[in-house]
PyMOL Python script that loads the backbone (N, CA, C, O; Angstrom):
from pymol import cmd

cmd.read_pdbstr("""\
ATOM      1  N   MET A   1     -35.033  -0.677  27.523  1.00  0.00           N
ATOM      2  CA  MET A   1     -36.090   0.154  26.976  1.00  0.00           C
ATOM      3  C   MET A   1     -35.491   1.172  26.024  1.00  0.00           C
ATOM      4  O   MET A   1     -34.302   1.486  26.078  1.00  0.00           O
ATOM      5  N   GLY A   2     -36.340   1.673  25.162  1.00  0.00           N
ATOM      6  CA  GLY A   2     -35.895   2.664  24.206  1.00  0.00           C
ATOM      7  C   GLY A   2     -35.381   2.070  22.904  1.00  0.00           C
ATOM      8  O   GLY A   2     -35.062   2.794  21.962  1.00  0.00           O
ATOM      9  N   ARG A   3     -35.304   0.745  22.862  1.00  0.00           N
ATOM     10  CA  ARG A   3     -34.793   0.090  21.650  1.00  0.00           C
ATOM     11  C   ARG A   3     -35.799   0.177  20.528  1.00  0.00           C
ATOM     12  O   ARG A   3     -35.416   0.132  19.359  1.00  0.00           O
ATOM     13  N   GLY A   4     -37.044   0.298  20.839  1.00  0.00           N
ATOM     14  CA  GLY A   4     -38.088   0.342  19.792  1.00  0.00           C
ATOM     15  C   GLY A   4     -37.949   1.543  18.887  1.00  0.00           C
ATOM     16  O   GLY A   4     -38.072   1.415  17.669  1.00  0.00           O
ATOM     17  N   ARG A   5     -37.694   2.711  19.456  1.00  0.00           N
ATOM     18  CA  ARG A   5     -37.559   3.922  18.640  1.00  0.00           C
ATOM     19  C   ARG A   5     -36.325   3.854  17.739  1.00  0.00           C
ATOM     20  O   ARG A   5     -36.374   4.220  16.565  1.00  0.00           O
ATOM     21  N   ALA A   6     -35.219   3.375  18.315  1.00  0.00           N
ATOM     22  CA  ALA A   6     -33.999   3.266  17.527  1.00  0.00           C
ATOM     23  C   ALA A   6     -34.152   2.285  16.379  1.00  0.00           C
ATOM     24  O   ALA A   6     -33.685   2.536  15.268  1.00  0.00           O
ATOM     25  N   LYS A   7     -34.810   1.163  16.655  1.00  0.00           N
ATOM     26  CA  LYS A   7     -35.039   0.169  15.610  1.00  0.00           C
ATOM     27  C   LYS A   7     -35.971   0.723  14.535  1.00  0.00           C
ATOM     28  O   LYS A   7     -35.744   0.492  13.347  1.00  0.00           O
ATOM     29  N   ALA A   8     -36.989   1.432  14.923  1.00  0.00           N
ATOM     30  CA  ALA A   8     -37.928   2.021  13.967  1.00  0.00           C
ATOM     31  C   ALA A   8     -37.207   3.033  13.090  1.00  0.00           C
ATOM     32  O   ALA A   8     -37.467   3.107  11.889  1.00  0.00           O
ATOM     33  N   LYS A   9     -36.320   3.800  13.666  1.00  0.00           N
ATOM     34  CA  LYS A   9     -35.574   4.800  12.898  1.00  0.00           C
ATOM     35  C   LYS A   9     -34.634   4.097  11.930  1.00  0.00           C
ATOM     36  O   LYS A   9     -34.501   4.524  10.784  1.00  0.00           O
ATOM     37  N   GLN A  10     -33.987   3.037  12.366  1.00  0.00           N
ATOM     38  CA  GLN A  10     -33.113   2.308  11.475  1.00  0.00           C
ATOM     39  C   GLN A  10     -33.880   1.701  10.297  1.00  0.00           C
ATOM     40  O   GLN A  10     -33.390   1.704   9.168  1.00  0.00           O
ATOM     41  N   ILE A  11     -35.053   1.195  10.556  1.00  0.00           N
ATOM     42  CA  ILE A  11     -35.903   0.642   9.491  1.00  0.00           C
ATOM     43  C   ILE A  11     -36.321   1.730   8.525  1.00  0.00           C
ATOM     44  O   ILE A  11     -36.326   1.521   7.312  1.00  0.00           O
ATOM     45  N   LYS A  12     -36.673   2.899   9.059  1.00  0.00           N
ATOM     46  CA  LYS A  12     -37.078   4.014   8.229  1.00  0.00           C
ATOM     47  C   LYS A  12     -35.943   4.450   7.309  1.00  0.00           C
ATOM     48  O   LYS A  12     -36.158   4.691   6.121  1.00  0.00           O
ATOM     49  N   VAL A  13     -34.727   4.551   7.865  1.00  0.00           N
ATOM     50  CA  VAL A  13     -33.576   4.959   7.064  1.00  0.00           C
ATOM     51  C   VAL A  13     -33.242   3.871   6.024  1.00  0.00           C
ATOM     52  O   VAL A  13     -32.904   4.188   4.884  1.00  0.00           O
ATOM     53  N   ALA A  14     -33.335   2.626   6.409  1.00  0.00           N
ATOM     54  CA  ALA A  14     -33.035   1.547   5.472  1.00  0.00           C
ATOM     55  C   ALA A  14     -34.025   1.538   4.317  1.00  0.00           C
ATOM     56  O   ALA A  14     -33.625   1.347   3.168  1.00  0.00           O
ATOM     57  N   ARG A  15     -35.297   1.738   4.594  1.00  0.00           N
ATOM     58  CA  ARG A  15     -36.287   1.795   3.504  1.00  0.00           C
ATOM     59  C   ARG A  15     -36.056   2.979   2.588  1.00  0.00           C
ATOM     60  O   ARG A  15     -36.200   2.880   1.369  1.00  0.00           O
ATOM     61  N   LYS A  16     -35.694   4.107   3.196  1.00  0.00           N
ATOM     62  CA  LYS A  16     -35.437   5.318   2.380  1.00  0.00           C
ATOM     63  C   LYS A  16     -34.268   5.084   1.444  1.00  0.00           C
ATOM     64  O   LYS A  16     -34.319   5.469   0.275  1.00  0.00           O
ATOM     65  N   LEU A  17     -33.206   4.452   1.949  1.00  0.00           N
ATOM     66  CA  LEU A  17     -32.051   4.164   1.109  1.00  0.00           C
ATOM     67  C   LEU A  17     -32.381   3.113   0.036  1.00  0.00           C
ATOM     68  O   LEU A  17     -31.896   3.201  -1.092  1.00  0.00           O
ATOM     69  N   LYS A  18     -33.178   2.155   0.382  1.00  0.00           N
ATOM     70  CA  LYS A  18     -33.507   1.082  -0.540  1.00  0.00           C
ATOM     71  C   LYS A  18     -34.376   1.591  -1.718  1.00  0.00           C
ATOM     72  O   LYS A  18     -34.168   1.199  -2.866  1.00  0.00           O
ATOM     73  N   TYR A  19     -35.307   2.431  -1.421  1.00  0.00           N
ATOM     74  CA  TYR A  19     -36.263   2.829  -2.460  1.00  0.00           C
ATOM     75  C   TYR A  19     -36.006   4.183  -3.043  1.00  0.00           C
ATOM     76  O   TYR A  19     -36.725   4.595  -3.954  1.00  0.00           O
ATOM     77  N   TYR A  20     -35.013   4.899  -2.565  1.00  0.00           N
ATOM     78  CA  TYR A  20     -34.683   6.212  -3.085  1.00  0.00           C
ATOM     79  C   TYR A  20     -33.882   6.061  -4.373  1.00  0.00           C
ATOM     80  O   TYR A  20     -32.863   5.371  -4.388  1.00  0.00           O
ATOM     81  N   SER A  21     -34.325   6.689  -5.439  1.00  0.00           N
ATOM     82  CA  SER A  21     -33.569   6.643  -6.684  1.00  0.00           C
ATOM     83  C   SER A  21     -33.424   8.069  -7.214  1.00  0.00           C
ATOM     84  O   SER A  21     -34.379   8.625  -7.757  1.00  0.00           O
ATOM     85  N   PRO A  22     -32.273   8.648  -7.065  1.00  0.00           N
ATOM     86  CA  PRO A  22     -32.065   9.999  -7.536  1.00  0.00           C
ATOM     87  C   PRO A  22     -32.094  10.060  -9.051  1.00  0.00           C
ATOM     88  O   PRO A  22     -31.844   9.059  -9.724  1.00  0.00           O
ATOM     89  N   GLU A  23     -32.397  11.224  -9.586  1.00  0.00           N
ATOM     90  CA  GLU A  23     -32.401  11.374 -11.025  1.00  0.00           C
ATOM     91  C   GLU A  23     -30.944  11.349 -11.512  1.00  0.00           C
ATOM     92  O   GLU A  23     -30.080  12.053 -10.990  1.00  0.00           O
ATOM     93  N   THR A  24     -30.714  10.537 -12.502  1.00  0.00           N
ATOM     94  CA  THR A  24     -29.357  10.374 -13.028  1.00  0.00           C
ATOM     95  C   THR A  24     -29.191  11.269 -14.243  1.00  0.00           C
ATOM     96  O   THR A  24     -30.014  11.235 -15.158  1.00  0.00           O
ATOM     97  N   ASP A  25     -28.155  12.054 -14.258  1.00  0.00           N
ATOM     98  CA  ASP A  25     -27.840  12.903 -15.414  1.00  0.00           C
ATOM     99  C   ASP A  25     -27.051  12.050 -16.413  1.00  0.00           C
ATOM    100  O   ASP A  25     -25.827  11.948 -16.328  1.00  0.00           O
ATOM    101  N   LEU A  26     -27.766  11.443 -17.354  1.00  0.00           N
ATOM    102  CA  LEU A  26     -27.114  10.526 -18.275  1.00  0.00           C
ATOM    103  C   LEU A  26     -26.167  11.219 -19.239  1.00  0.00           C
ATOM    104  O   LEU A  26     -25.183  10.615 -19.668  1.00  0.00           O
ATOM    105  N   THR A  27     -26.435  12.460 -19.589  1.00  0.00           N
ATOM    106  CA  THR A  27     -25.512  13.167 -20.479  1.00  0.00           C
ATOM    107  C   THR A  27     -24.193  13.448 -19.780  1.00  0.00           C
ATOM    108  O   THR A  27     -23.139  13.346 -20.409  1.00  0.00           O
ATOM    109  N   ALA A  28     -24.217  13.797 -18.507  1.00  0.00           N
ATOM    110  CA  ALA A  28     -23.002  14.015 -17.759  1.00  0.00           C
ATOM    111  C   ALA A  28     -22.228  12.705 -17.608  1.00  0.00           C
ATOM    112  O   ALA A  28     -20.999  12.702 -17.672  1.00  0.00           O
ATOM    113  N   LEU A  29     -22.933  11.601 -17.409  1.00  0.00           N
ATOM    114  CA  LEU A  29     -22.292  10.305 -17.315  1.00  0.00           C
ATOM    115  C   LEU A  29     -21.636   9.927 -18.633  1.00  0.00           C
ATOM    116  O   LEU A  29     -20.520   9.407 -18.656  1.00  0.00           O
ATOM    117  N   GLN A  30     -22.334  10.191 -19.724  1.00  0.00           N
ATOM    118  CA  GLN A  30     -21.782   9.874 -21.060  1.00  0.00           C
ATOM    119  C   GLN A  30     -20.530  10.707 -21.332  1.00  0.00           C
ATOM    120  O   GLN A  30     -19.556  10.200 -21.888  1.00  0.00           O
ATOM    121  N   ARG A  31     -20.551  11.991 -20.940  1.00  0.00           N
ATOM    122  CA  ARG A  31     -19.358  12.849 -21.083  1.00  0.00           C
ATOM    123  C   ARG A  31     -18.194  12.291 -20.294  1.00  0.00           C
ATOM    124  O   ARG A  31     -17.061  12.239 -20.771  1.00  0.00           O
ATOM    125  N   GLU A  32     -18.499  11.874 -19.074  1.00  0.00           N
ATOM    126  CA  GLU A  32     -17.433  11.374 -18.204  1.00  0.00           C
ATOM    127  C   GLU A  32     -16.851  10.073 -18.738  1.00  0.00           C
ATOM    128  O   GLU A  32     -15.635   9.887 -18.750  1.00  0.00           O
ATOM    129  N   LEU A  33     -17.711   9.191 -19.171  1.00  0.00           N
ATOM    130  CA  LEU A  33     -17.217   7.900 -19.672  1.00  0.00           C
ATOM    131  C   LEU A  33     -16.619   8.021 -21.069  1.00  0.00           C
ATOM    132  O   LEU A  33     -15.714   7.268 -21.427  1.00  0.00           O
ATOM    133  N   GLY A  34     -17.119   8.958 -21.848  1.00  0.00           N
ATOM    134  CA  GLY A  34     -16.614   9.113 -23.215  1.00  0.00           C
ATOM    135  C   GLY A  34     -15.369   9.947 -23.316  1.00  0.00           C
ATOM    136  O   GLY A  34     -14.773  10.035 -24.389  1.00  0.00           O
ATOM    137  N   GLY A  35     -14.958  10.565 -22.226  1.00  0.00           N
ATOM    138  CA  GLY A  35     -13.764  11.393 -22.238  1.00  0.00           C
ATOM    139  C   GLY A  35     -12.530  10.562 -22.415  1.00  0.00           C
ATOM    140  O   GLY A  35     -12.583   9.332 -22.392  1.00  0.00           O
ATOM    141  N   GLN A  36     -11.413  11.237 -22.593  1.00  0.00           N
ATOM    142  CA  GLN A  36     -10.165  10.537 -22.757  1.00  0.00           C
ATOM    143  C   GLN A  36      -9.759   9.904 -21.436  1.00  0.00           C
ATOM    144  O   GLN A  36      -9.686  10.570 -20.403  1.00  0.00           O
ATOM    145  N   SER A  37      -9.503   8.631 -21.490  1.00  0.00           N
ATOM    146  CA  SER A  37      -9.170   7.904 -20.281  1.00  0.00           C
ATOM    147  C   SER A  37      -7.690   7.795 -20.116  1.00  0.00           C
ATOM    148  O   SER A  37      -6.936   7.996 -21.068  1.00  0.00           O
ATOM    149  N   ALA A  38      -7.260   7.480 -18.926  1.00  0.00           N
ATOM    150  CA  ALA A  38      -5.839   7.338 -18.630  1.00  0.00           C
ATOM    151  C   ALA A  38      -5.254   6.115 -19.297  1.00  0.00           C
ATOM    152  O   ALA A  38      -4.051   6.065 -19.551  1.00  0.00           O
ATOM    153  N   VAL A  39      -6.088   5.124 -19.587  1.00  0.00           N
ATOM    154  CA  VAL A  39      -5.617   3.899 -20.225  1.00  0.00           C
ATOM    155  C   VAL A  39      -5.158   4.197 -21.648  1.00  0.00           C
ATOM    156  O   VAL A  39      -4.169   3.628 -22.110  1.00  0.00           O
ATOM    157  N   SER A  40      -5.859   5.076 -22.342  1.00  0.00           N
ATOM    158  CA  SER A  40      -5.482   5.363 -23.717  1.00  0.00           C
ATOM    159  C   SER A  40      -4.187   6.173 -23.782  1.00  0.00           C
ATOM    160  O   SER A  40      -3.498   6.133 -24.801  1.00  0.00           O
ATOM    161  N   GLU A  41      -3.842   6.896 -22.736  1.00  0.00           N
ATOM    162  CA  GLU A  41      -2.625   7.659 -22.731  1.00  0.00           C
ATOM    163  C   GLU A  41      -1.403   6.780 -22.425  1.00  0.00           C
ATOM    164  O   GLU A  41      -0.276   7.155 -22.747  1.00  0.00           O
ATOM    165  N   TYR A  42      -1.616   5.660 -21.829  1.00  0.00           N
ATOM    166  CA  TYR A  42      -0.521   4.755 -21.413  1.00  0.00           C
ATOM    167  C   TYR A  42      -0.160   3.903 -22.627  1.00  0.00           C
ATOM    168  O   TYR A  42      -1.025   3.238 -23.197  1.00  0.00           O
ATOM    169  N   ASP A  43       1.107   3.919 -23.022  1.00  0.00           N
ATOM    170  CA  ASP A  43       1.527   3.163 -24.181  1.00  0.00           C
ATOM    171  C   ASP A  43       1.920   1.733 -23.875  1.00  0.00           C
ATOM    172  O   ASP A  43       2.212   0.962 -24.789  1.00  0.00           O
ATOM    173  N   GLY A  44       1.934   1.365 -22.598  1.00  0.00           N
ATOM    174  CA  GLY A  44       2.209  -0.008 -22.236  1.00  0.00           C
ATOM    175  C   GLY A  44       3.665  -0.265 -21.884  1.00  0.00           C
ATOM    176  O   GLY A  44       3.993  -1.356 -21.419  1.00  0.00           O
ATOM    177  N   GLU A  45       4.542   0.697 -22.090  1.00  0.00           N
ATOM    178  CA  GLU A  45       5.941   0.498 -21.779  1.00  0.00           C
ATOM    179  C   GLU A  45       6.421   1.591 -20.823  1.00  0.00           C
ATOM    180  O   GLU A  45       6.109   2.769 -20.999  1.00  0.00           O
ATOM    181  N   ASP A  46       7.167   1.188 -19.832  1.00  0.00           N
ATOM    182  CA  ASP A  46       7.772   2.154 -18.911  1.00  0.00           C
ATOM    183  C   ASP A  46       9.212   2.343 -19.329  1.00  0.00           C
ATOM    184  O   ASP A  46       9.904   1.383 -19.668  1.00  0.00           O
ATOM    185  N   ASP A  47       9.655   3.576 -19.304  1.00  0.00           N
ATOM    186  CA  ASP A  47      11.032   3.858 -19.702  1.00  0.00           C
ATOM    187  C   ASP A  47      11.904   3.899 -18.459  1.00  0.00           C
ATOM    188  O   ASP A  47      12.072   4.949 -17.839  1.00  0.00           O
ATOM    189  N   TYR A  48      12.456   2.748 -18.102  1.00  0.00           N
ATOM    190  CA  TYR A  48      13.356   2.647 -16.966  1.00  0.00           C
ATOM    191  C   TYR A  48      14.820   2.629 -17.380  1.00  0.00           C
ATOM    192  O   TYR A  48      15.704   2.495 -16.534  1.00  0.00           O
ATOM    193  N   SER A  49      15.078   2.762 -18.661  1.00  0.00           N
ATOM    194  CA  SER A  49      16.451   2.713 -19.138  1.00  0.00           C
ATOM    195  C   SER A  49      17.299   3.852 -18.570  1.00  0.00           C
ATOM    196  O   SER A  49      18.504   3.702 -18.366  1.00  0.00           O
ATOM    197  N   ALA A  50      16.660   4.975 -18.322  1.00  0.00           N
ATOM    198  CA  ALA A  50      17.420   6.117 -17.745  1.00  0.00           C
ATOM    199  C   ALA A  50      17.875   5.779 -16.321  1.00  0.00           C
ATOM    200  O   ALA A  50      18.921   6.257 -15.882  1.00  0.00           O
ATOM    201  N   TYR A  51      17.122   4.983 -15.614  1.00  0.00           N
ATOM    202  CA  TYR A  51      17.486   4.604 -14.240  1.00  0.00           C
ATOM    203  C   TYR A  51      18.404   3.397 -14.207  1.00  0.00           C
ATOM    204  O   TYR A  51      19.130   3.202 -13.232  1.00  0.00           O
ATOM    205  N   ALA A  52      18.386   2.595 -15.240  1.00  0.00           N
ATOM    206  CA  ALA A  52      19.199   1.391 -15.248  1.00  0.00           C
ATOM    207  C   ALA A  52      20.681   1.717 -15.118  1.00  0.00           C
ATOM    208  O   ALA A  52      21.368   1.097 -14.306  1.00  0.00           O
ATOM    209  N   ASP A  53      21.187   2.657 -15.880  1.00  0.00           N
ATOM    210  CA  ASP A  53      22.599   2.992 -15.790  1.00  0.00           C
ATOM    211  C   ASP A  53      22.907   3.706 -14.479  1.00  0.00           C
ATOM    212  O   ASP A  53      23.962   3.478 -13.887  1.00  0.00           O
ATOM    213  N   LYS A  54      22.024   4.546 -14.030  1.00  0.00           N
ATOM    214  CA  LYS A  54      22.251   5.324 -12.822  1.00  0.00           C
ATOM    215  C   LYS A  54      22.355   4.437 -11.582  1.00  0.00           C
ATOM    216  O   LYS A  54      23.204   4.664 -10.720  1.00  0.00           O
ATOM    217  N   TYR A  55      21.507   3.446 -11.498  1.00  0.00           N
ATOM    218  CA  TYR A  55      21.441   2.600 -10.295  1.00  0.00           C
ATOM    219  C   TYR A  55      22.006   1.222 -10.496  1.00  0.00           C
ATOM    220  O   TYR A  55      21.779   0.348  -9.660  1.00  0.00           O
ATOM    221  N   ASN A  56      22.726   0.991 -11.556  1.00  0.00           N
ATOM    222  CA  ASN A  56      23.264  -0.323 -11.872  1.00  0.00           C
ATOM    223  C   ASN A  56      24.321  -0.730 -10.817  1.00  0.00           C
ATOM    224  O   ASN A  56      24.468  -1.917 -10.529  1.00  0.00           O
ATOM    225  N   ASP A  57      25.034   0.217 -10.257  1.00  0.00           N
ATOM    226  CA  ASP A  57      26.050  -0.082  -9.266  1.00  0.00           C
ATOM    227  C   ASP A  57      25.453  -0.611  -7.963  1.00  0.00           C
ATOM    228  O   ASP A  57      26.161  -1.255  -7.189  1.00  0.00           O
ATOM    229  N   PHE A  58      24.191  -0.361  -7.704  1.00  0.00           N
ATOM    230  CA  PHE A  58      23.563  -0.778  -6.459  1.00  0.00           C
ATOM    231  C   PHE A  58      23.008  -2.204  -6.541  1.00  0.00           C
ATOM    232  O   PHE A  58      22.424  -2.699  -5.577  1.00  0.00           O
ATOM    233  N   ASP A  59      23.182  -2.839  -7.650  1.00  0.00           N
ATOM    234  CA  ASP A  59      22.654  -4.190  -7.825  1.00  0.00           C
ATOM    235  C   ASP A  59      23.532  -5.152  -7.030  1.00  0.00           C
ATOM    236  O   ASP A  59      24.691  -5.370  -7.380  1.00  0.00           O
ATOM    237  N   ASP A  60      22.987  -5.722  -5.973  1.00  0.00           N
ATOM    238  CA  ASP A  60      23.766  -6.624  -5.119  1.00  0.00           C
ATOM    239  C   ASP A  60      23.774  -8.057  -5.629  1.00  0.00           C
ATOM    240  O   ASP A  60      24.590  -8.864  -5.183  1.00  0.00           O
ATOM    241  N   ASP A  61      22.901  -8.381  -6.535  1.00  0.00           N
ATOM    242  CA  ASP A  61      22.843  -9.751  -7.041  1.00  0.00           C
ATOM    243  C   ASP A  61      24.038 -10.015  -7.906  1.00  0.00           C
ATOM    244  O   ASP A  61      24.313  -9.279  -8.853  1.00  0.00           O
ATOM    245  N   ASP A  62      24.749 -11.067  -7.580  1.00  0.00           N
ATOM    246  CA  ASP A  62      25.909 -11.445  -8.409  1.00  0.00           C
ATOM    247  C   ASP A  62      25.495 -12.647  -9.231  1.00  0.00           C
ATOM    248  O   ASP A  62      25.206 -13.713  -8.686  1.00  0.00           O
ATOM    249  N   ASP A  63      25.465 -12.476 -10.529  1.00  0.00           N
ATOM    250  CA  ASP A  63      25.004 -13.533 -11.407  1.00  0.00           C
ATOM    251  C   ASP A  63      25.904 -14.748 -11.349  1.00  0.00           C
ATOM    252  O   ASP A  63      25.430 -15.862 -11.573  1.00  0.00           O
ATOM    253  N   SER A  64      27.180 -14.579 -11.057  1.00  0.00           N
ATOM    254  CA  SER A  64      28.077 -15.737 -11.006  1.00  0.00           C
ATOM    255  C   SER A  64      27.723 -16.639  -9.852  1.00  0.00           C
ATOM    256  O   SER A  64      27.920 -17.849  -9.961  1.00  0.00           O
ATOM    257  N   GLU A  65      27.221 -16.131  -8.767  1.00  0.00           N
ATOM    258  CA  GLU A  65      26.817 -16.976  -7.633  1.00  0.00           C
ATOM    259  C   GLU A  65      25.606 -17.796  -7.947  1.00  0.00           C
ATOM    260  O   GLU A  65      25.447 -18.888  -7.401  1.00  0.00           O
ATOM    261  N   ASP A  66      24.726 -17.302  -8.824  1.00  0.00           N
ATOM    262  CA  ASP A  66      23.521 -18.033  -9.183  1.00  0.00           C
ATOM    263  C   ASP A  66      23.848 -19.217 -10.052  1.00  0.00           C
ATOM    264  O   ASP A  66      23.117 -20.207 -10.057  1.00  0.00           O
ATOM    265  N   ALA A  67      24.918 -19.131 -10.776  1.00  0.00           N
ATOM    266  CA  ALA A  67      25.281 -20.187 -11.726  1.00  0.00           C
ATOM    267  C   ALA A  67      25.814 -21.449 -11.000  1.00  0.00           C
ATOM    268  O   ALA A  67      25.840 -22.525 -11.597  1.00  0.00           O
ATOM    269  N   ARG A  68      26.226 -21.333  -9.751  1.00  0.00           N
ATOM    270  CA  ARG A  68      26.788 -22.493  -9.003  1.00  0.00           C
ATOM    271  C   ARG A  68      25.798 -23.550  -8.734  1.00  0.00           C
ATOM    272  O   ARG A  68      26.130 -24.566  -8.122  1.00  0.00           O
TER     273      ARG A  68
END
""", "prot")
cmd.dss("prot")
cmd.show_as("cartoon", "prot")
cmd.util.cbc("prot")
cmd.orient("prot")
C-alpha cells in the first residue's frame, strides 16, 4: 500500500520536466559561443623538445634489440 501516491508524484514530476521550458537567454548563449574558444588558442603542436633531452636517459627501449 502507499504505492499509488508515490507513483502519482513521479508522474507529476515527469510531466513537469517534460513540458517545462525555461526562457532561454539567446544573447548570453551567443556571447558564450562566440567567445574565444580554447581550440583557437591551440596551435596543434606540443613542445616536448625541452623534455626530450632531460628524460632521454630514462628511455629503456634499445633500438638495437628491435632490429634482431
